[in-house]
Every structure is written in structure tokens, then in C-alpha cells.
DRENDO-1510 file (C-alpha; in Angstrom, 1 decimal, always signed):
<recs>
REC; n; res; u; v; w
REC; 1; UNK; -70.0; +18.8; -116.8 .
REC; 2; UNK; -66.7; +20.5; -117.5 .
REC; 3; UNK; -66.5; +23.9; -115.7 .
REC; 4; UNK; -63.5; +25.7; -117.0 .
REC; 5; UNK; -61.6; +28.9; -116.4 .
REC; 6; UNK; -59.6; +30.6; -119.2 .
REC; 7; UNK; -56.3; +32.4; -118.8 .
REC; 8; UNK; -54.8; +34.2; -121.8 .
REC; 9; UNK; -53.2; +37.6; -121.9 .
REC; 10; UNK; -54.8; +38.4; -125.3 .
REC; 11; UNK; -58.5; +39.5; -125.1 .
REC; 12; UNK; -59.2; +38.4; -128.7 .
REC; 13; UNK; -57.9; +34.9; -127.9 .
REC; 14; UNK; -60.1; +34.8; -124.8 .
REC; 15; UNK; -63.2; +35.9; -126.9 .
REC; 16; UNK; -62.5; +33.3; -129.6 .
REC; 17; UNK; -61.9; +30.5; -127.0 .
REC; 18; UNK; -65.1; +31.3; -125.2 .
REC; 19; UNK; -67.0; +31.3; -128.4 .
REC; 20; UNK; -65.7; +27.8; -129.2 .
REC; 21; UNK; -66.5; +26.5; -125.7 .
REC; 22; UNK; -70.1; +27.8; -126.0 .
REC; 23; UNK; -70.5; +25.5; -129.0 .
REC; 24; UNK; -69.5; +22.4; -127.2 .
REC; 25; UNK; -72.0; +20.4; -125.1 .
REC; 26; UNK; -71.4; +20.0; -121.3 .
REC; 27; UNK; -68.8; +22.7; -121.2 .
REC; 28; UNK; -69.3; +25.9; -119.2 .
REC; 29; UNK; -66.9; +28.8; -119.0 .
REC; 30; UNK; -67.0; +30.0; -115.4 .
REC; 31; UNK; -64.7; +33.0; -115.8 .
REC; 32; UNK; -61.9; +34.3; -118.0 .
REC; 33; UNK; -58.7; +36.2; -117.0 .
REC; 34; UNK; -56.0; +38.0; -118.9 .
REC; 35; UNK; -53.7; +38.5; -115.8 .
REC; 36; UNK; -52.0; +35.5; -114.2 .
REC; 37; UNK; -51.7; +37.2; -110.8 .
REC; 38; UNK; -55.4; +37.9; -110.6 .
REC; 39; UNK; -56.1; +34.4; -111.8 .
REC; 40; UNK; -54.0; +32.9; -109.0 .
REC; 41; UNK; -55.7; +35.1; -106.4 .
REC; 42; UNK; -59.2; +34.0; -107.4 .
REC; 43; UNK; -58.9; +30.4; -108.8 .
REC; 44; UNK; -59.4; +28.6; -105.4 .
REC; 45; UNK; -62.6; +30.4; -104.8 .
REC; 46; UNK; -64.2; +29.5; -108.2 .
REC; 47; UNK; -66.3; +26.4; -108.8 .
REC; 48; UNK; -64.3; +24.9; -111.7 .
REC; 49; UNK; -62.6; +21.6; -112.5 .
REC; 50; UNK; -60.5; +22.6; -115.5 .
REC; 51; UNK; -58.2; +25.5; -116.4 .
REC; 52; UNK; -57.2; +26.4; -120.0 .
REC; 53; UNK; -53.9; +28.2; -119.8 .
REC; 54; UNK; -52.0; +30.1; -122.5 .
REC; 55; UNK; -48.3; +29.4; -122.0 .
REC; 56; UNK; -46.6; +32.5; -123.4 .
REC; 57; UNK; -47.7; +35.5; -121.2 .
REC; 58; UNK; -45.8; +38.5; -119.9 .
REC; 59; UNK; -44.7; +38.5; -116.3 .
REC; 60; UNK; -45.6; +34.8; -115.6 .
REC; 61; UNK; -45.9; +32.0; -118.0 .
REC; 62; UNK; -48.6; +29.4; -118.1 .
REC; 63; UNK; -46.1; +26.8; -117.0 .
REC; 64; UNK; -45.4; +28.8; -113.9 .
REC; 65; UNK; -49.1; +29.2; -113.2 .
REC; 66; UNK; -49.6; +25.5; -113.7 .
REC; 67; UNK; -47.0; +24.6; -111.2 .
REC; 68; UNK; -49.1; +26.3; -108.5 .
REC; 69; UNK; -52.4; +24.7; -109.3 .
REC; 70; UNK; -51.7; +21.3; -110.9 .
REC; 71; UNK; -52.4; +19.5; -107.7 .
REC; 72; UNK; -56.0; +20.7; -107.5 .
REC; 73; UNK; -57.1; +21.5; -111.1 .
REC; 74; UNK; -56.9; +19.7; -114.4 .
REC; 75; UNK; -55.1; +21.7; -117.1 .
REC; 76; UNK; -55.2; +22.2; -120.8 .
REC; 77; UNK; -52.4; +24.3; -122.3 .
REC; 78; UNK; -52.8; +26.4; -125.4 .
REC; 79; UNK; -49.9; +28.0; -127.3 .
REC; 80; UNK; -48.7; +29.0; -130.7 .
REC; 81; UNK; -45.3; +27.4; -129.9 .
REC; 82; UNK; -44.4; +23.7; -130.1 .
REC; 83; UNK; -41.2; +24.0; -128.1 .
REC; 84; UNK; -43.1; +23.9; -124.7 .
REC; 85; UNK; -44.6; +20.5; -125.3 .
REC; 86; UNK; -42.1; +18.5; -123.2 .
REC; 87; UNK; -42.3; +20.9; -120.3 .
REC; 88; UNK; -46.1; +20.9; -120.4 .
REC; 89; UNK; -46.4; +17.1; -120.2 .
REC; 90; UNK; -43.8; +17.1; -117.4 .
REC; 91; UNK; -46.6; +18.8; -115.4 .
REC; 92; UNK; -49.0; +15.9; -116.2 .
REC; 93; UNK; -51.5; +18.1; -117.9 .
REC; 94; UNK; -54.6; +16.8; -119.7 .
REC; 95; UNK; -53.6; +18.1; -123.2 .
REC; 96; UNK; -51.5; +20.6; -125.2 .
REC; 97; UNK; -53.4; +22.4; -128.0 .
REC; 98; UNK; -51.6; +24.4; -130.6 .
REC; 99; UNK; -52.9; +27.7; -131.8 .
REC; 100; UNK; -54.8; +28.6; -134.0 .
REC; 101; UNK; -57.3; +26.4; -132.0 .
REC; 102; UNK; -59.8; +24.4; -134.0 .
REC; 103; UNK; -63.1; +23.3; -132.5 .
REC; 104; UNK; -62.6; +19.6; -133.3 .
REC; 105; UNK; -59.2; +19.7; -131.6 .
REC; 106; UNK; -60.7; +21.4; -128.5 .
REC; 107; UNK; -63.4; +18.8; -128.3 .
REC; 108; UNK; -60.7; +16.1; -128.2 .
REC; 109; UNK; -59.0; +17.9; -125.3 .
REC; 110; UNK; -62.3; +18.2; -123.4 .
REC; 111; UNK; -63.0; +14.5; -124.0 .
REC; 112; UNK; -59.7; +13.7; -122.3 .
REC; 113; UNK; -60.5; +16.0; -119.4 .
REC; 114; UNK; -64.0; +14.6; -119.0 .
REC; 115; UNK; -62.6; +11.1; -118.4 .
REC; 116; UNK; -60.4; +12.4; -115.6 .
REC; 117; UNK; -63.0; +14.7; -114.1 .
REC; 118; UNK; -65.7; +12.0; -114.0 .
REC; 119; UNK; -63.5; +9.6; -112.2 .
REC; 120; UNK; -63.7; +10.2; -108.4 .
REC; 121; UNK; -60.2; +11.2; -107.3 .
REC; 122; UNK; -58.7; +8.9; -104.7 .
REC; 123; UNK; -57.2; +11.4; -102.3 .
REC; 124; UNK; -54.6; +9.0; -100.9 .
REC; 125; UNK; -51.6; +10.9; -102.3 .
REC; 126; UNK; -50.6; +14.4; -103.2 .
REC; 127; UNK; -48.2; +15.6; -105.8 .
REC; 128; UNK; -46.4; +19.0; -105.6 .
REC; 129; UNK; -43.1; +20.8; -106.1 .
REC; 130; UNK; -40.9; +20.3; -103.1 .
REC; 131; UNK; -37.4; +20.9; -101.9 .
REC; 132; UNK; -36.4; +17.6; -103.5 .
REC; 133; UNK; -38.2; +18.3; -106.8 .
REC; 134; UNK; -41.6; +17.2; -108.0 .
REC; 135; UNK; -42.7; +14.7; -105.4 .
REC; 136; UNK; -45.6; +12.2; -104.7 .
REC; 137; UNK; -46.4; +11.8; -101.0 .
REC; 138; UNK; -48.8; +9.2; -99.7 .
REC; 139; UNK; -51.1; +10.9; -97.3 .
REC; 140; UNK; -51.2; +8.0; -94.9 .
REC; 141; UNK; -47.5; +8.7; -94.2 .
REC; 142; UNK; -48.2; +12.3; -93.1 .
REC; 143; UNK; -48.4; +13.1; -89.4 .
REC; 144; UNK; -48.2; +16.9; -89.2 .
REC; 145; UNK; -48.0; +20.0; -91.4 .
REC; 146; UNK; -46.8; +23.5; -90.5 .
REC; 147; UNK; -46.0; +26.8; -92.1 .
REC; 148; UNK; -42.2; +26.9; -92.9 .
REC; 149; UNK; -40.2; +29.1; -90.6 .
REC; 150; UNK; -37.9; +30.0; -93.5 .
REC; 151; UNK; -40.6; +31.1; -96.0 .
REC; 152; UNK; -44.3; +31.4; -95.0 .
REC; 153; UNK; -45.4; +30.6; -98.5 .
REC; 154; UNK; -43.9; +27.0; -98.1 .
REC; 155; UNK; -45.3; +24.2; -95.9 .
REC; 156; UNK; -43.3; +21.6; -94.0 .
REC; 157; UNK; -44.7; +18.1; -94.1 .
REC; 158; UNK; -43.5; +15.7; -91.3 .
REC; 159; UNK; -43.8; +12.0; -92.2 .
REC; 160; UNK; -44.2; +9.0; -89.9 .
REC; 161; UNK; -40.5; +8.4; -89.8 .
REC; 162; UNK; -39.6; +12.0; -88.9 .
REC; 163; UNK; -38.7; +13.0; -92.5 .
REC; 164; UNK; -39.5; +16.6; -93.4 .
REC; 165; UNK; -40.5; +17.6; -96.9 .
REC; 166; UNK; -41.0; +21.2; -97.9 .
REC; 167; UNK; -44.0; +21.9; -100.2 .
REC; 168; UNK; -43.1; +25.0; -102.2 .
REC; 169; UNK; -45.4; +28.0; -102.5 .
REC; 170; UNK; -48.7; +26.4; -101.5 .
REC; 171; UNK; -51.6; +27.8; -99.4 .
REC; 172; UNK; -53.3; +25.9; -96.6 .
REC; 173; UNK; -56.6; +26.2; -98.5 .
REC; 174; UNK; -55.2; +24.5; -101.6 .
REC; 175; UNK; -53.4; +21.9; -99.5 .
REC; 176; UNK; -56.5; +21.0; -97.6 .
REC; 177; UNK; -58.4; +20.5; -100.9 .
REC; 178; UNK; -55.7; +17.9; -101.8 .
REC; 179; UNK; -55.9; +16.0; -98.5 .
REC; 180; UNK; -58.6; +13.5; -97.5 .
REC; 181; UNK; -61.0; +15.7; -95.5 .
REC; 182; UNK; -61.8; +13.0; -92.9 .
REC; 183; UNK; -58.1; +12.4; -92.1 .
REC; 184; UNK; -56.8; +15.9; -91.6 .
REC; 185; UNK; -57.8; +19.1; -89.7 .
REC; 186; UNK; -56.4; +22.6; -89.6 .
REC; 187; UNK; -55.8; +23.5; -86.0 .
REC; 188; UNK; -54.7; +27.1; -86.3 .
REC; 189; UNK; -53.4; +29.5; -89.0 .
REC; 190; UNK; -50.1; +27.7; -89.2 .
REC; 191; UNK; -50.7; +24.0; -88.5 .
REC; 192; UNK; -52.6; +21.0; -89.8 .
REC; 193; UNK; -52.6; +17.7; -88.0 .
REC; 194; UNK; -53.4; +14.1; -89.1 .
REC; 195; UNK; -56.3; +12.8; -87.0 .
REC; 196; UNK; -54.4; +9.6; -86.5 .
REC; 197; UNK; -51.6; +11.6; -84.8 .
REC; 198; UNK; -53.9; +12.9; -82.0 .
REC; 199; UNK; -53.6; +11.3; -78.5 .
REC; 200; UNK; -55.9; +13.7; -76.6 .
REC; 201; UNK; -57.5; +17.0; -76.9 .
REC; 202; UNK; -59.3; +19.7; -74.9 .
REC; 203; UNK; -61.2; +22.8; -76.1 .
REC; 204; UNK; -57.9; +24.7; -76.3 .
REC; 205; UNK; -55.1; +22.2; -77.0 .
REC; 206; UNK; -54.3; +19.0; -78.9 .
REC; 207; UNK; -51.7; +16.5; -77.7 .
REC; 208; UNK; -50.1; +14.6; -80.5 .
REC; 209; UNK; -48.0; +11.5; -81.0 .
REC; 210; UNK; -45.5; +13.7; -82.9 .
REC; 211; UNK; -42.2; +14.0; -81.0 .
REC; 212; UNK; -40.0; +16.6; -82.6 .
REC; 213; UNK; -37.2; +16.2; -80.1 .
REC; 214; UNK; -37.6; +12.5; -79.7 .
REC; 215; UNK; -39.0; +12.7; -76.2 .
REC; 216; UNK; -41.8; +15.2; -75.6 .
REC; 217; UNK; -45.1; +15.0; -77.5 .
REC; 218; UNK; -45.9; +18.0; -79.6 .
REC; 219; UNK; -48.8; +20.1; -78.3 .
REC; 220; UNK; -50.9; +22.4; -80.6 .
REC; 221; UNK; -52.9; +25.4; -79.6 .
REC; 222; UNK; -56.4; +25.4; -81.2 .
REC; 223; UNK; -57.2; +28.7; -82.8 .
REC; 224; UNK; -60.4; +30.4; -81.9 .
REC; 225; UNK; -61.7; +30.3; -85.5 .
REC; 226; UNK; -61.1; +26.6; -85.8 .
REC; 227; UNK; -62.7; +25.3; -82.5 .
REC; 228; UNK; -66.2; +24.8; -83.8 .
REC; 229; UNK; -65.2; +22.8; -86.9 .
REC; 230; UNK; -62.7; +20.7; -84.9 .
REC; 231; UNK; -65.3; +19.8; -82.2 .
REC; 232; UNK; -67.7; +18.8; -85.0 .
REC; 233; UNK; -65.0; +16.7; -86.5 .
REC; 234; UNK; -64.4; +15.0; -83.2 .
REC; 235; UNK; -68.2; +14.5; -82.7 .
REC; 236; UNK; -68.4; +17.0; -79.8 .
</recs>
């Protein structure tokens, strides 16, 4: 089942697209938006696996929106302009559908999406915009993640060899959805730890194998809101 969310700044375009989707089997429109900012505020709380994004919108383009969600949602672009095609496929989207949209062409796009949605996603890597460009990171190399001290919207990922990569403009909620759930845990509002990096723990503190200064082990304070889930994860 394809559960999709629509984003288009034109209400008539939304109505037409919803009408087409309702005529296609195994496709459900969960919600439609005409404002990119409201869409971004709500998308992570919606039960959907595909987003249909218009590209040309005032304030924020569909390409900019896609950069923020492409790690967690499949994307189909719709647009009346062909010049965005190269940029769209750079974001590894499912399909790029030209307006005016025809039912047969939309069905083709959904077929492509279904193949990807039906295949269980192996969460052994994540892909996101970073300080060194679009980057693929193997999760087994990640030891520790924290909120960036420079910009709280960014997240610092520390790898096994001590390398730090900055994930740009990504919430912890979205990041956790991209990580293998049995391998990582959020410790407090600002930190995530790889379970393989934990040496010891108490009800208030985690001692890790991470050594920021090369000598002393990093200690993490467990936030009150995270104690119960962490203890369950540790089997306590």
C-alpha cells in the first residue's frame, strides 16, 4: 500500500492530484498541504511512505523540501518545468512527473515507488547533506551523535576513527528513524550513543568507549525522559 502526502501551493492542483490518486488501486492520500513550512512541521508525525512534491513553490521549492526528508521518505516530483530534472534526480527521487499530469503516467510513478516501498530497507547506512556535501555513512562506523554547538539544527556524527561529520538541518526524530533501532539510543535531548560504544551504565550515567581528548572516556548523563526506554533497551 502506498500512503502518500501531497505538497503543492495550488489548491486546484492538489484537488486534481487527489482525484487521480483515488482512481488508482492501493494508493491512499493521507494528507495534502499547500504550505511547505507546515508540511515540514507535520511530515514526521504522519503515517506515510511517499511524498508527492511540486517543485516550483513560493518561499521554499520542492527541491529544498526534498533535501530535508529524502533520507526518510520516498519522493515523486511534479512540475510544469523540465529544467529541474537533473537536480531532481541528484536527490535520488523515485520519479519526475511533468504537468499536466496524466493518470497513466502517475500509475507508472506509483509502480516504481511500490517496488521500493515493498522492499525492506536495510538500515545499515544513512544518506544526508553534510558539511562535505551529500554523504553516505555506514552506521556501523558511528560511535556517537550530538547536537552541533555551532548550529543546534545540525548534528555532529563521530565515527570510529574520530572523524566528525556534520549532518545539516536534521532533527533527532528523523535521524533515529534512519538508524537501526537496536543499535542506537537517545540518551538525552542532545545526544545519541551507539550501543556498541557503551562500556558501563547506571540509572543516571553512561560510560562510553569514546575518548574525545584521547585519554578520558566520554560520560553521558541520562535524561529523565529517556531512562525508562533505555533500561528496557538494556533489558533492565
